[in-house]
C-alpha positions as CSV (number, residue, x, y, z in Angstrom):
1,M,0.0,0.0,0.0
2,R,2.8,2.4,0.9
3,H,4.6,1.4,-2.4
4,W,1.5,2.2,-4.4
5,R,1.4,5.8,-2.9
6,R,5.0,6.5,-3.9
7,Q,4.3,5.5,-7.5
8,T,1.1,7.6,-7.6
9,T,3.0,10.7,-6.3
10,L,5.7,10.2,-9.0
11,L,3.1,9.8,-11.7
12,V,1.3,13.0,-10.7
13,T,4.6,14.9,-10.6
14,L,5.4,13.7,-14.1
15,L,2.0,14.6,-15.5
16,A,2.1,18.1,-14.0
17,A,5.5,18.7,-15.6
18,G,4.1,17.5,-18.9
19,C,1.0,19.8,-18.7
20,G,2.9,23.1,-18.8
21,E,4.2,23.8,-15.4
22,V,7.1,26.4,-15.7
23,V,10.6,25.0,-15.1
24,K,12.9,27.8,-13.8
25,H,16.4,28.3,-15.4
26,P,19.2,30.6,-14.2
27,P,19.1,34.1,-16.0
28,P,21.4,34.6,-19.0
29,P,24.7,36.5,-18.5
30,P,24.6,40.3,-19.1
31,P,25.6,41.6,-22.6
32,P,29.1,42.8,-23.1
33,P,29.6,46.6,-22.7
34,Q,28.8,48.8,-25.7
35,G,31.7,51.0,-25.1
36,F,34.1,52.4,-22.5
37,S,33.9,55.3,-20.1
38,I,36.0,58.5,-20.0
39,G,36.9,59.9,-16.6
40,G,39.7,61.1,-14.3
41,T,40.3,63.3,-11.3
42,V,39.6,66.9,-10.3
43,S,42.0,68.6,-7.9
44,G,42.3,72.1,-6.4
45,L,38.5,72.8,-6.7
46,A,37.5,75.5,-4.2
47,G,34.3,76.9,-5.8
48,T,31.0,75.9,-7.4
49,G,29.7,75.7,-10.9
50,L,32.4,73.6,-12.6
51,T,31.0,71.7,-15.6
52,L,32.9,69.5,-18.1
53,K,31.9,68.2,-21.5
54,L,32.9,65.1,-23.5
55,N,32.9,65.8,-27.2
56,E,29.4,67.3,-28.0
57,G,27.6,65.5,-25.2
58,E,25.7,66.9,-22.2
59,P,27.7,68.9,-19.6
60,L,28.7,67.1,-16.5
61,A,28.5,69.1,-13.2
62,V,31.4,68.5,-10.8
63,S,31.2,69.8,-7.2
64,L,34.0,67.9,-5.4
65,N,37.6,67.1,-5.8
66,G,38.3,63.5,-6.7
67,A,37.2,61.1,-9.4
68,F,34.7,61.8,-12.1
69,S,33.3,59.9,-15.0
70,F,31.1,60.8,-17.9
71,P,27.9,58.6,-18.3
72,D,28.3,58.2,-22.1
73,K,30.3,55.3,-23.4
74,L,32.5,55.4,-26.4
75,G,33.4,52.6,-28.8
76,T,36.9,51.6,-29.7
77,D,38.8,53.9,-32.1
78,T,36.4,56.8,-31.3
79,A,38.1,60.2,-30.8
80,Y,37.4,62.1,-27.6
81,T,38.0,65.6,-26.2
82,V,37.2,66.8,-22.7
83,T,36.6,70.5,-22.3
84,V,35.7,72.9,-19.5
85,V,32.3,74.4,-20.2
86,T,32.0,76.7,-17.1
87,Q,34.6,77.7,-14.6
88,P,33.9,77.5,-10.8
89,R,33.2,80.7,-8.8
90,Q,34.5,80.9,-5.2
91,P,32.5,82.2,-2.3
92,S,34.4,85.5,-2.6
93,G,33.0,86.0,-6.1
94,T,36.3,85.4,-7.9
95,F,36.7,82.7,-10.4
96,Q,39.0,79.7,-10.5
97,V,40.6,78.5,-13.7
98,C,40.4,74.8,-14.3
99,T,42.5,73.2,-17.1
100,P,42.2,69.6,-18.2
101,A,45.3,67.5,-19.1
102,N,45.3,64.3,-21.1
103,A,42.0,65.6,-22.5
104,T,42.2,64.3,-26.1
105,G,42.8,60.9,-27.5
106,T,41.3,57.8,-29.2
107,M,39.4,55.1,-27.3
108,G,41.2,51.8,-26.9
109,T,39.7,48.6,-25.4
110,S,39.4,49.8,-21.8
111,D,38.1,52.8,-19.8
112,V,40.1,56.1,-19.8
113,I,40.7,57.2,-16.2
114,D,43.6,59.7,-16.6
115,V,42.0,62.9,-17.6
116,N,43.3,65.3,-14.9
117,V,41.5,68.6,-14.3
118,V,43.6,71.0,-12.2
119,C,41.9,74.1,-10.7
120,V,43.9,77.1,-9.5
121,T,43.0,80.5,-8.0
122,P,44.6,83.3,-10.0
123,P,46.2,86.1,-8.1
124,P,44.2,89.4,-7.8
125,G,44.3,91.7,-10.9
126,N,42.3,93.0,-13.8
127,Y,42.9,92.3,-17.5
128,K,41.3,93.2,-20.9
129,V,40.0,91.1,-23.8
130,G,40.9,91.9,-27.4
131,G,42.2,90.5,-30.6
132,T,42.4,91.0,-34.4
133,V,40.0,91.9,-37.1
134,A,40.5,90.9,-40.8
135,N,39.0,92.2,-44.0
136,L,36.6,94.7,-42.5
137,E,35.7,97.2,-45.3
138,G,32.5,98.8,-44.2
139,S,30.9,100.3,-41.1
140,G,28.4,98.7,-38.7
141,L,30.3,95.9,-36.9
142,M,29.6,95.6,-33.2
143,L,31.2,93.1,-30.9
144,K,30.0,92.1,-27.4
145,V,31.8,90.5,-24.5
146,N,29.9,88.3,-22.0
147,G,26.6,89.5,-23.4
148,A,27.1,93.0,-21.9
149,E,29.7,95.5,-23.0
150,E,29.5,96.4,-26.7
151,L,32.3,97.7,-28.9
152,I,31.8,99.5,-32.3
153,V,34.6,98.5,-34.7
154,A,35.4,101.0,-37.4
155,P,36.1,100.1,-41.1
156,G,39.7,99.1,-41.7
157,T,40.3,98.2,-38.1
158,T,42.8,95.3,-37.7
159,A,42.9,95.1,-33.8
160,F,40.4,95.7,-31.0
161,T,40.3,95.8,-27.2
162,F,37.2,96.0,-25.0
163,P,37.9,99.0,-22.7
164,T,36.6,97.5,-19.4
165,A,39.1,95.2,-17.6
166,L,37.8,92.1,-16.0
167,P,38.9,90.4,-12.8
168,N,41.7,87.8,-13.2
169,G,40.2,84.3,-13.7
170,S,36.9,85.6,-15.2
171,P,35.5,83.8,-18.1
172,Y,35.0,85.7,-21.4
173,A,32.9,85.1,-24.5
174,V,33.2,87.5,-27.5
175,T,30.3,87.5,-30.0
176,V,29.2,89.6,-33.0
177,S,26.1,91.6,-31.9
178,Q,25.7,93.4,-35.2
179,Q,27.1,92.6,-38.6
180,P,28.6,95.3,-40.8
181,A,27.0,96.4,-44.1
182,G,27.9,94.2,-47.0
183,A,29.8,91.5,-45.0
184,T,29.5,88.7,-42.5
185,C,32.0,88.4,-39.6
186,A,32.7,85.3,-37.5
187,V,34.6,85.0,-34.2
188,S,37.1,82.2,-33.5
189,G,38.9,81.7,-30.2
190,G,36.3,83.9,-28.6
191,T,35.8,82.0,-25.3
192,G,38.2,81.3,-22.4
193,S,39.3,82.6,-19.0
194,L,41.6,85.5,-18.1
195,L,44.8,84.1,-16.6
196,S,47.1,86.9,-15.3
197,A,47.4,88.6,-18.8
198,D,45.4,90.5,-21.3
199,V,43.8,88.4,-24.0
200,T,44.9,89.3,-27.5
201,T,44.0,86.1,-29.4
202,V,40.3,86.5,-30.3
203,A,40.1,86.5,-34.1
204,V,37.3,88.1,-36.1
205,E,37.3,87.4,-39.8
206,C,34.9,89.2,-42.1
207,L,33.9,87.9,-45.6
208,P,32.0,89.9,-48.2
209,N,28.4,89.2,-48.9
210,A,27.3,88.6,-52.5
211,M,24.8,90.7,-54.4
212,V,23.2,88.7,-57.2
213,L,21.0,89.9,-60.1
214,R,18.1,87.6,-60.6
215,V,15.6,87.6,-63.5
216,G,12.1,86.1,-63.7
217,P,9.8,84.5,-63.2
218,R,9.2,83.7,-66.9
219,R,5.7,83.5,-68.1
220,T,4.3,81.7,-71.1
221,V,3.2,84.0,-73.9
222,P,0.7,82.8,-76.4
223,A,1.9,83.1,-80.0
224,P,-0.1,85.3,-82.3
225,P,-2.0,83.3,-85.0
226,D,0.3,84.5,-87.8
227,A,3.5,84.1,-85.9
228,G,6.0,81.3,-86.5
229,V,7.6,81.5,-83.0
230,V,6.5,82.3,-79.5
231,P,7.6,85.9,-78.8
232,E,10.0,86.7,-76.0
233,E,8.4,88.6,-73.0
234,S,10.6,90.7,-70.7
235,V,10.7,89.8,-67.0
236,Q,11.2,91.4,-63.6
237,I,14.6,92.1,-62.0
238,T,15.4,91.4,-58.4
239,L,18.6,91.9,-56.5
240,L,19.4,89.6,-53.6
241,E,22.1,89.9,-51.0
242,F,23.5,86.6,-49.6
243,R,25.8,85.8,-46.7
244,P,28.9,83.6,-47.6
245,N,27.4,80.5,-45.9
246,G,24.1,80.9,-47.7
247,A,22.3,80.4,-44.4
248,D,20.0,83.4,-44.9
249,T,19.3,86.2,-47.4
250,V,20.3,89.6,-46.0
251,R,17.9,91.5,-48.2
252,V,15.7,91.2,-51.3
253,V,15.5,94.3,-53.5
254,P,12.7,94.3,-56.1
255,I,13.6,96.7,-58.9
256,P,10.7,99.0,-59.9
257,E,8.5,97.5,-62.5
258,T,9.1,100.4,-64.8
259,H,12.2,98.4,-65.9
260,S,12.9,94.9,-67.1
261,V,15.3,92.6,-69.1
262,T,14.8,89.6,-71.3
263,F,14.8,86.1,-69.8
264,T,16.7,84.1,-72.4
265,N,19.4,86.6,-73.4
266,S,22.0,85.4,-70.8
267,F,24.4,88.2,-71.6
268,E,22.1,90.9,-70.2
269,G,22.2,91.6,-66.4
270,G,25.9,92.3,-65.8
271,L,26.3,93.5,-62.2
272,A,29.2,95.5,-60.8
273,R,30.2,97.2,-57.6
274,S,31.1,100.9,-57.9
275,A,34.7,101.8,-57.7
276,N,34.1,103.5,-54.3
277,G,32.3,100.4,-53.0
278,R,29.1,102.2,-52.0
279,L,26.8,101.0,-54.9
280,V,26.1,98.1,-57.3
281,S,25.0,99.0,-60.8
282,F,23.5,97.3,-63.8
283,G,21.7,98.1,-67.1
284,A,18.0,97.6,-67.9
285,Y,15.3,98.6,-70.3
286,R,12.8,101.3,-69.4
287,A,9.8,99.1,-70.1
288,P,7.6,97.1,-67.7
289,P,7.8,93.3,-67.4
290,G,5.8,91.6,-70.1
291,T,7.0,93.8,-73.0
292,I,7.3,91.7,-76.1
293,E,10.7,91.3,-77.9
294,L,12.2,94.1,-75.9
295,D,15.8,93.9,-77.1
296,S,15.1,93.8,-80.8
297,S,11.6,95.0,-81.7
298,G,12.1,98.8,-81.8
299,V,9.9,99.3,-78.8
300,G,11.7,102.6,-78.1
301,A,12.6,101.8,-74.5
302,A,15.4,103.9,-73.1
303,R,18.5,102.1,-71.8
304,S,18.8,102.9,-68.0
305,A,21.7,102.6,-65.6
306,I,20.3,101.6,-62.1
307,T,22.1,101.6,-58.8
308,V,21.4,99.9,-55.4
309,D,23.1,101.1,-52.2
310,A,24.0,99.3,-49.0
311,A,20.5,100.1,-47.5
312,G,18.8,98.4,-50.5
313,V,17.6,101.6,-52.1
314,A,17.3,101.3,-55.9
315,T,17.7,104.4,-58.0
316,V,17.3,104.9,-61.8
317,A,20.4,107.1,-62.3
318,V,20.5,107.9,-66.0
319,D,18.6,107.1,-69.2
320,V,20.0,106.9,-72.7
321,P,17.5,107.1,-75.6
322,E,17.3,103.9,-77.7
323,S,17.6,106.2,-80.8
324,T,21.1,107.2,-79.5
325,A,22.7,104.0,-78.3
326,F,22.0,100.2,-78.5
327,N,19.1,100.8,-80.8
328,D,17.0,97.6,-81.4
329,A,19.6,95.5,-79.8
330,P,20.6,94.0,-76.4
331,F,21.8,96.3,-73.6
332,R,24.1,94.4,-71.2
333,S,26.0,96.4,-68.5
334,A,26.5,99.7,-66.7
335,V,29.3,100.6,-64.2
336,T,30.2,103.7,-62.2
337,V,32.8,105.1,-59.9
338,D,30.4,106.9,-57.5
339,G,27.0,107.3,-59.2
340,S,27.7,110.5,-61.0
341,G,28.4,109.0,-64.4
342,F,28.1,105.6,-66.1
343,W,29.9,103.5,-68.7
344,M,27.3,101.4,-70.6
345,A,27.8,98.4,-73.0
346,G,25.7,96.7,-75.6
347,D,24.9,96.0,-79.2
348,G,23.4,98.2,-81.9
349,A,21.0,97.5,-84.8
350,V,22.3,96.4,-88.2
351,P,20.9,98.4,-91.2
352,P,20.5,96.4,-94.4
353,G,23.9,96.0,-95.9
354,G,25.5,98.0,-93.1
355,T,27.3,97.7,-89.8
356,L,26.4,98.1,-86.2
357,S,26.0,101.8,-85.8
358,S,25.3,102.3,-82.0
359,G,26.9,99.4,-80.2
360,G,30.1,99.5,-78.1
361,V,30.9,101.4,-74.9
362,W,29.1,104.7,-74.1
363,Y,29.5,107.2,-71.2
364,A,26.5,109.0,-69.8
365,S,26.9,111.7,-67.0
366,T,24.1,112.4,-64.6
367,A,24.7,116.1,-64.9
368,V,21.8,118.1,-66.3
369,G,22.1,118.8,-70.0
370,S,25.0,116.4,-70.7
371,A,24.8,114.1,-73.8
372,P,25.9,110.5,-74.0
373,V,29.3,109.9,-75.6
374,R,30.4,106.9,-77.5
375,V,33.8,106.1,-75.9
376,S,34.6,103.1,-78.0
377,A,32.9,101.7,-81.1
378,S,35.0,98.6,-81.4
379,P,34.3,95.9,-80.5
380,N,30.7,96.6,-81.4
381,T,29.3,93.8,-79.3
382,P,30.8,94.1,-75.8
383,R,29.3,92.2,-72.9
384,W,30.1,93.3,-69.4
385,L,32.1,96.2,-68.0
386,G,34.2,96.6,-64.8
387,I,36.4,99.2,-63.1
388,F,39.5,97.9,-61.4
389,G,42.5,100.0,-60.3
390,E,41.1,103.1,-61.9
391,Q,40.9,101.4,-65.3
392,L,37.8,100.5,-67.4
393,Y,37.7,97.0,-68.7
394,M,35.2,95.0,-70.8
395,S,34.5,91.4,-71.8
396,S,33.6,90.3,-75.3
397,A,33.0,87.2,-77.4
398,P,33.7,86.3,-81.1
399,R,30.1,86.9,-82.3
400,S,29.2,89.9,-84.4
401,K,26.0,91.0,-86.2
402,E,27.7,92.9,-88.9
403,I,26.7,92.3,-92.5
404,P,28.7,90.7,-94.2
405,P,30.4,88.9,-91.3
406,P,33.7,90.5,-90.4
407,P,37.0,88.6,-89.8
408,P,37.4,86.9,-86.5
409,S,37.3,89.3,-83.6
410,P,40.6,90.3,-81.9
411,Y,38.7,91.2,-78.7
412,V,37.6,87.7,-77.5
413,G,38.2,87.7,-73.7
414,I,39.0,90.7,-71.6
415,S,40.1,94.1,-72.9
416,K,41.2,97.4,-71.6
417,V,39.0,100.3,-72.8
418,G,41.1,103.4,-73.4
419,T,43.4,104.7,-70.7
420,G,42.0,105.1,-67.2
421,L,38.4,106.1,-67.2
422,P,37.7,107.7,-70.6
423,T,34.7,110.0,-70.9
424,S,35.4,111.3,-74.4
425,A,34.9,109.7,-77.8
426,G,37.3,107.7,-80.0
427,W,39.3,105.6,-77.5
428,T,41.0,102.3,-78.6
429,T,40.1,99.0,-76.9
430,T,43.1,96.7,-76.3
431,R,42.7,93.0,-75.6
432,I,44.8,91.8,-72.5
433,A,43.6,88.3,-71.8
434,G,41.5,85.5,-73.3
435,T,41.9,84.5,-76.9
436,N,42.6,86.0,-80.3
437,N,41.9,85.4,-84.0
438,G,38.7,83.6,-83.3
439,S,40.2,80.1,-83.0
440,P,41.1,79.6,-79.3
441,P,41.8,76.3,-77.5
442,A,38.7,75.0,-75.7
443,E,39.9,75.8,-72.2
444,I,40.3,79.6,-72.8
445,A,37.6,82.2,-72.3
446,T,35.8,81.9,-75.6
447,E,32.5,83.2,-74.0
448,A,33.8,85.6,-71.4
449,E,31.1,87.4,-69.4
450,G,31.9,88.5,-65.8
451,F,35.5,89.1,-64.6
452,A,37.3,90.3,-61.5
453,F,40.8,91.6,-60.9
454,V,42.6,91.4,-57.5
455,N,46.0,92.7,-56.2
456,T,48.0,90.0,-54.3
457,D,51.1,92.0,-53.4
458,D,52.3,95.4,-52.2
459,D,52.5,96.7,-55.8
460,P,49.4,98.8,-56.6
461,A,48.9,97.1,-59.9
462,M,46.2,94.3,-60.3
463,D,48.0,91.0,-60.9
464,V,45.4,88.2,-60.9
465,L,42.3,88.0,-63.1
466,Y,39.4,85.7,-62.9
467,V,37.1,85.2,-65.9
468,A,33.6,83.6,-66.0
469,N,33.3,81.7,-69.2
470,Y,29.8,80.9,-70.4
471,A,30.8,77.8,-72.2
472,P,30.9,74.2,-70.9
473,P,34.2,73.2,-69.3
474,P,36.4,70.7,-71.1
475,A,35.2,67.1,-70.7
476,A,38.3,66.2,-68.7
477,N,37.4,68.7,-66.0
478,A,34.6,66.8,-64.3
479,N,32.5,68.4,-61.6
480,S,34.1,71.8,-62.3
481,I,33.0,75.4,-63.0
482,N,34.4,77.2,-66.0
483,V,36.3,80.0,-64.3
484,Q,39.7,80.9,-65.8
485,K,42.6,82.4,-63.9
486,Y,45.3,84.7,-65.3
487,V,48.4,86.0,-63.6
488,L,50.3,89.1,-64.7
489,N,53.9,88.7,-65.8
490,P,55.4,92.0,-64.5
491,A,58.4,91.6,-66.7
492,N,56.5,92.1,-70.0
493,H,53.1,93.1,-68.6
494,T,51.3,90.1,-70.2
495,W,48.5,88.0,-68.7
496,N,49.3,84.3,-68.6
497,H,46.5,81.7,-68.4
498,V,46.9,79.2,-65.5
499,A,45.8,76.1,-67.3
500,S,46.0,73.9,-64.2
501,F,43.5,76.0,-62.3
502,V,40.2,74.1,-62.2
503,P,37.7,74.9,-59.3
504,K,35.8,71.7,-58.5
505,F,32.7,70.8,-56.5
506,T,33.3,68.8,-53.4
507,D,30.0,67.0,-54.2
508,T,30.9,64.8,-57.1
509,S,27.3,64.4,-58.1
510,V,27.1,68.0,-59.2
511,P,27.8,68.3,-63.0
512,S,30.3,70.7,-64.6
513,M,28.8,74.0,-65.7
514,A,29.3,77.2,-67.6
515,V,29.1,80.4,-65.5
516,H,28.0,84.0,-65.9
517,G,29.4,86.2,-63.3
518,V,32.4,86.4,-60.9
519,A,33.4,88.7,-58.0
520,A,36.5,88.4,-55.9
521,K,38.1,89.9,-52.8
522,R,41.7,89.4,-51.6
523,L,41.8,88.5,-47.9
524,A,44.3,89.3,-45.2
525,D,45.3,85.6,-44.9
526,G,46.7,85.6,-48.5
527,T,43.7,83.8,-50.1
528,T,41.1,85.2,-52.4
529,F,37.4,84.7,-51.8
530,V,35.5,84.2,-55.0
531,Y,31.7,84.2,-55.8
532,V,30.4,82.8,-59.1
533,T,27.0,82.6,-60.7
534,A,25.5,80.0,-63.1
535,L,22.0,79.9,-64.5
536,N,20.4,79.0,-61.1
537,R,23.3,78.7,-58.7
538,L,25.4,81.1,-56.6
539,M,28.7,79.4,-55.7
540,S,31.9,80.3,-53.8
541,F,35.5,79.1,-53.4
542,R,38.7,80.2,-51.7
543,D,41.7,80.4,-54.0
544,D,44.6,79.4,-51.8
545,G,47.0,78.8,-54.6
546,S,46.0,75.1,-55.2
547,D,44.9,73.8,-58.6
548,N,41.5,72.6,-57.6
549,P,39.9,74.9,-54.9
550,A,36.7,73.4,-53.5
551,V,33.5,74.9,-54.8
552,Q,30.5,75.3,-52.4
553,V,26.9,76.0,-53.5
554,V,25.7,79.1,-51.6
555,S,22.2,79.3,-53.0
556,A,20.0,77.9,-55.8
557,S,16.9,79.2,-57.6
558,P,14.0,77.5,-59.3
559,S,14.2,76.9,-63.0
560,N,11.8,79.8,-63.8
561,L,14.2,82.2,-62.0
562,R,17.7,82.8,-63.2
563,F,20.9,84.3,-61.8
564,R,23.0,86.6,-64.0
565,G,25.7,88.9,-62.6
566,V,27.2,88.9,-59.1
567,A,29.1,91.6,-57.3
568,L,30.5,92.1,-53.8
569,A,27.8,93.7,-51.8
570,P,28.0,97.5,-51.3
571,V,29.3,98.9,-48.0
572,T,28.9,102.1,-46.0
573,E,31.6,104.5,-44.7
């Protein structure tokens, strides 16, 4: 009987196990760590408020001397940097200065425990914060230290110092509280702590803003019943000022709708900064957007020179009657020294069996009663004008509307117009760079539009020239923009093409492209900052002397809006 009970108990136990009763097993081991920690020790801490940071992580508050460790784990081969975010303040109100040692490195296969943060109490004293300023051309720049004291920085300044001295050990943070007209300034080395000496290492670098001429939007125009082609309708003009990083648009300047240009004639819309730097100027037709066949139909629209100043105020400065200059033909460019007179470039109509009678370069003064003067009649199809080093220059291409066609043009590329800034008739145009005889190699400026000179040494003469070529780059120059560079040979005063110079996009998915405009500024660090426009892109690069400077896209426009000329934004005194 007792034996039967033991068997029954065993059977019940086995049946229970077979009917789903949970059998408990020991838990699995924890997973291996996903990284290693960074830490170390703090010594000399006698105040409160010390915070440390690992790379770009959250700040870690440290209140006591001794060991510390960041909560974040880093994987093997990950770079790390430990920095002090805020310095501790003592009960007396003075600051300590804490400095980390062994603060940078690369993670191995174990925790880092040797970051040593040593805090010291500086001796009593008061010191000032200052530094350097580079490339500041216009007025309006204001700097601020610790969010309080402001300093107005005058144009041309190369060094600055905040007048108020701060207690030894105090933290400082220098920021830009107001940007200057026509430029964008950035601070580097602007934070730290005073340590028994004036600070002179804060660096402020200013880069020019870009002013871009944009045309459009284009509208579809119904073709008349008896017309074989759709007529061209003129479009609105807008100027836009961009910062170098393209993060925002400084201003948008709609040009009065009393004036317009054509959408498809890419050679219209040259933009230039005045020689005194206070204006940008361009040429337009005195006809509202929507005018049909504006540049060739005999509409009778005057050719106007228009300026925009640093405040974004547009002014129609001077008109030239179509019957006088550029009659029934494209009007492309207008430049000025200070707004009191303008050099203007464009084509002229071709009478049957005749030659261009009113193209070339003209000068028109804003003085009452003055008459336009044809400064140069050849070449008769100039494109864009520019003033550099008190000399007037122009770009030109091999095309001509003369009947019968003339021999190949000797002006393809960039030419000097007269001597200095001619305002009388009959001056000679002399080609200085580009191509000649109408049969250039493919890489040279066959379709020159915008151009910019800079001076790279102590000699006052311009010695580097950039040319925007509105022709596709050679097939071998993938992901590039067609900007040519020329360097002056001072021995014989000739301009030599730098064939190895090919600016390229860092993004290799961007195709090569022809370009319209170019503007350049020589910087204090010995590089040249260059803006370039294509049909719907504004781009920039720094020419540091290398063959392939990296091209960045600053801004892009929709396909029904197009960029034409670009100039350095105007500044104020």
